[in-house]
C-alpha positions in Angstrom: 0.0 0.0 0.0 1.4 3.4 -1.0 1.7 6.3 1.5 -1.3 8.6 1.2 -0.6 12.4 0.5 -2.8 13.4 3.5 -3.9 11.9 6.8 -7.2 13.5 7.8 -7.2 13.4 11.7 -10.5 13.7 13.3 -10.6 14.0 17.1 -14.0 13.3 18.7 -15.9 13.0 21.9 -19.6 12.3 22.0 -20.0 13.3 18.3 -21.6 10.3 16.8 -24.5 12.4 15.5 -22.1 14.7 13.7 -19.3 12.5 12.5 -21.3 11.5 9.4 -21.2 15.0 8.1 -17.5 15.3 8.6 -16.8 11.9 6.8 -19.2 12.8 4.0 -17.1 16.0 3.4 -14.0 13.8 3.1 -15.6 11.4 0.7 -16.6 14.2 -1.7 -13.1 15.6 -2.0 -11.9 16.3 -5.5 -8.4 15.2 -4.4 -8.8 11.6 -3.1 -5.2 10.5 -1.9 -5.9 10.4 1.8 -6.6 8.2 4.8 -9.0 9.1 7.5 -7.9 8.6 11.2 -10.6 9.2 13.8 -9.6 9.3 17.4 -12.6 8.9 19.8 -12.3 9.2 23.6 -13.2 5.7 24.9 -15.2 7.4 27.6 -17.7 8.8 25.1 -21.3 8.1 25.9 -22.4 7.6 22.3 -21.6 4.7 20.0 -18.9 6.0 17.5 -18.1 2.6 16.4 -21.6 2.1 15.0 -21.6 5.6 13.5 -18.4 4.9 11.6 -19.3 1.3 10.5 -21.5 2.3 7.7 -18.6 4.2 6.0 -16.0 1.3 6.2 -17.1 -0.1 2.9 -16.5 3.2 1.1 -13.3 4.3 2.5 -10.4 3.3 4.7 -11.1 4.5 8.2 -8.8 3.9 11.2 -10.9 4.4 14.3 -8.9 4.5 17.5 -10.4 4.5 21.0 -8.2 6.3 23.3 -8.7 8.0 26.5 -6.4 11.0 27.2 -9.0 13.5 28.2 -8.4 16.4 25.9 -8.8 17.1 22.2 -5.1 18.0 21.9 -4.1 14.6 23.1 -6.5 13.0 20.6 -4.9 15.0 17.7 -1.4 13.9 18.9 -2.6 10.3 19.0 -3.9 10.7 15.4 -0.7 12.3 14.2 1.4 9.4 15.8 -0.7 6.8 13.9 -1.0 8.8 10.6 0.7 7.4 7.4 0.3 10.4 5.2 2.9 12.9 4.1 0.9 15.8 5.4 -1.8 16.0 8.3 -5.1 17.7 7.7 -7.3 18.3 10.9 -10.9 18.1 10.8 -13.3 18.5 13.7 -16.0 15.9 14.1 -18.7 18.5 14.0 -17.3 20.4 11.0 -17.3 19.8 7.2 -15.0 20.8 4.2 -15.9 22.3 0.9 -15.1 19.6 -1.9 -12.0 21.4 -3.1 -10.2 21.8 0.4 -7.6 19.0 -0.2 -7.1 19.8 -3.9 -6.3 23.4 -3.1 -4.0 22.3 -0.3 -2.3 19.9 -2.5 -1.7 22.5 -5.3 -0.1 24.9 -2.7 2.0 22.3 -1.1 3.5 21.0 -4.5 3.8 24.4 -6.3 7.3 25.2 -7.3 
């Protein structure tokens, strides 16, 4: 397996109801060389595993259950486990426009 250009790191805590919107915004990206790393606090009271399960047949998602207590720690865990050349952070209750990664790629690779 080749190294993805981007690793999309999504830290989350009790966001099973909004994670679908975030993942959907990844799936419609015009630049498709990425992986998705979701770091969920294992103390979340919702079922993130079920919320993510329906997406596993459409894209590779690495769901990590980890308890460190803060969003920054979840981001750090995601960065440690990321395989991409570049990290792109996305909050679990946010969404990107379809050209987000393409524009970032163009800027990062411009000479």
